[in-house]
N, C-alpha and C positions, 0 to 999 in steps of 0.2 A: 506494501500501501506506500510505502513512502521508501525515502532513497536519501544516506545525507553522501555527500561525496568531499570530495579534495583537501579534505586538514589539512591545516599549517601548523605543525607545534612549531611556538614560541620559542627555544633555550633560554632560561634564567641566564641574565647577568649577575658578572662577578660585581657586588654591591664595591666605592671607592673604598671603603670602611675596612673589605677582606682583611685579617692576618695583624691587623691592627689593635696591642692589648691596653685598651683603656681601664686608668686606676682609677676609685672613686667616682667613677661617673654619678650625678646627681641624678635623683628619679623627676621624673617626665609628670609632667600633671595631665591627665587621664583628659580627649580631647572632648571639646567641649558640645550641649550634648545635638545640636545642630549637627553635625560634623558625621553621628556614629554612624550615619546610615554607610557611609562612604570609608570608615575609616578602615576596615578588615582588604577591601579593598586594595588602597594608599600603602597596608601595609607590604602589601608580594609583588619584587621586585620584576615580572615578566610586562605588566604594563606598562609600553609607549605611551609618551606626550601628546597630546595634537600641536598642530602645526602652532599653537599662539605658547607655546610653552609651559600650559598649566593642563594638571588633569582633568579630567572631564567626567559627569556622572552620566551622563546623556545619551540613550539611542535613540537614533532617527531609524524610523522607519516610514519604509515609501511605496507609495503604492500607484500603480500605474492606467492608464486606460479605463476606461468601464466596469471598474472595482466598486464605485460609487455605487453598481445597481446589484450591487454582490445581496442574494435573496430574492433579486426579481427576473435577473436575467437565467437563464438554463438550471434551473436550478438541480436537477438531475445532474452535471456536474460539476458544477461549482456548490453546491448546496444549498442549502436558509439560512446559514448564518449571515449577518447582515456586518457589511466593513463596522460599521458600530460599535456591534459583538464585537467583534473582533478586534478593537481599540481599548473596546472593558479587559478584555482578559491579557491587552499584552501589558494597559497597565497598571497591572495585579500581578500580570507575575514579574514582570521588572521589577514591581518594588518589593517585593521578596528578596530580590537580592538586592537590593540601596541604588536601583538605576530609576532615571528618570526618561522620559520618553517624551519624543518629538514623533508627533504622528502628521502622515500627509497622503492628499490622494491627490494626483493630476490626471486630468484630460491630455497637457500638454507636455509635449517632452524637455523642452527645455523649464519650464516649470517644474522638469522633476531634478535636470543639469543643477538648476540654482541650488535647489536646496541639498545635493551632493556638495556642493563647494561648502556655502551654508558649513555643515559635521565637518568638511574638511579641517574647521579651526576652531569646533564646538560640541562636536561630536565624539563617542570615545568607540561608539561602532555603528553600522548600518544594517537595518535589514530591508532586504527590498526585494516586491513584487514588480517586475515589472510589468507586466501580463505584455500585449500584444509588441508590445515593447523588445521586448526578450531578444524576439528573432528580425527585429532590422537597425536596433540604434549603437551605432557605432561611437553616436555623441555619449549614451548612460558609457560606455566601456572606457568609454578617454576620460570620463569625469571619474566612475571609480579606480581609476590605473591614480588618476592624479590626488583622492582625495587619502592614497595613502594607509588605509584601516580595516578593520576584520568584516569579511560582509557576511551576510549570510542573502541568499536567492531560494523565496520562499515562491513557490507554485502550488497552489488549490489540487489542481487534478495533475495524475500521473501525466505529463507532455509526451514523455514514452512512448504510449502507449495511443498517444492521438498521433492527428495530422502529419505527414512526413515535414510539414514546413515547420511544424512545433516541436521539434527533433534538435535545432542546432541553437543555441542561445548562444548572444554576444556580451552574456552578462558574464556568466558561466566563467572564461581565462579570469575575471579578477574577484574571485569569490572564495573567501575561505571554504564556504562548503556549500553547497545544494541540496533544498530539503524540497520535493515536488509528492505529491499524491496522498498527506495528510490533513488534505483537509483545513479548517480552520486551527486547527490544534497546529500544526506547521508553526504558523505564529510562534505559540508560547513553545515548541521549541527548537527554535531559533532563539529567542532568549534563552533558553536555559542551558544552552550552549555556548554563546556568547558569553553567562556568567563566570562557567567553566573556564570559557579562551583565555577571556580576559585578566583571571587567576594564573595563571602559569605561569 
């Protein structure tokens, strides 16, 4: 029913203080309450900074053309879950992991490119269901390449069991993982994967 492919495991970086001997180090105060959601991830060395040089706690969830019609358009293929339902599921699961979510849908390729570029400087990772742009958009491919963030490509249906033209993706070469055929739950799986991936 679903597939996950092309995982990239980030190597742990050796911290600059490795090998140093610290004597009589003062005890650190606990982080402020508003910071607790991200403190456990900041303590892990595998995460990279976004391009502003700051650590981000935001996953960008981007949805392509016609996904605003979920629940109405071909429910035998895409299911009865609406995009609003998916947004709620994603926000709840992301909050469980201590992440915020930027969630958007557009029927316009340029708007999706703009959002990917915004994620480049403000996001920790991207979940994207490019919909029909999966098979046509070099622009999305190039924007994701420039973003240099972990990316999960999500498809509600198993595109590899459908028409031949849906078998090629311009997004997959830039994806850390691909989830297809799990329906709306694929978005939740993507959040879980990124939470683990970013902690490595």
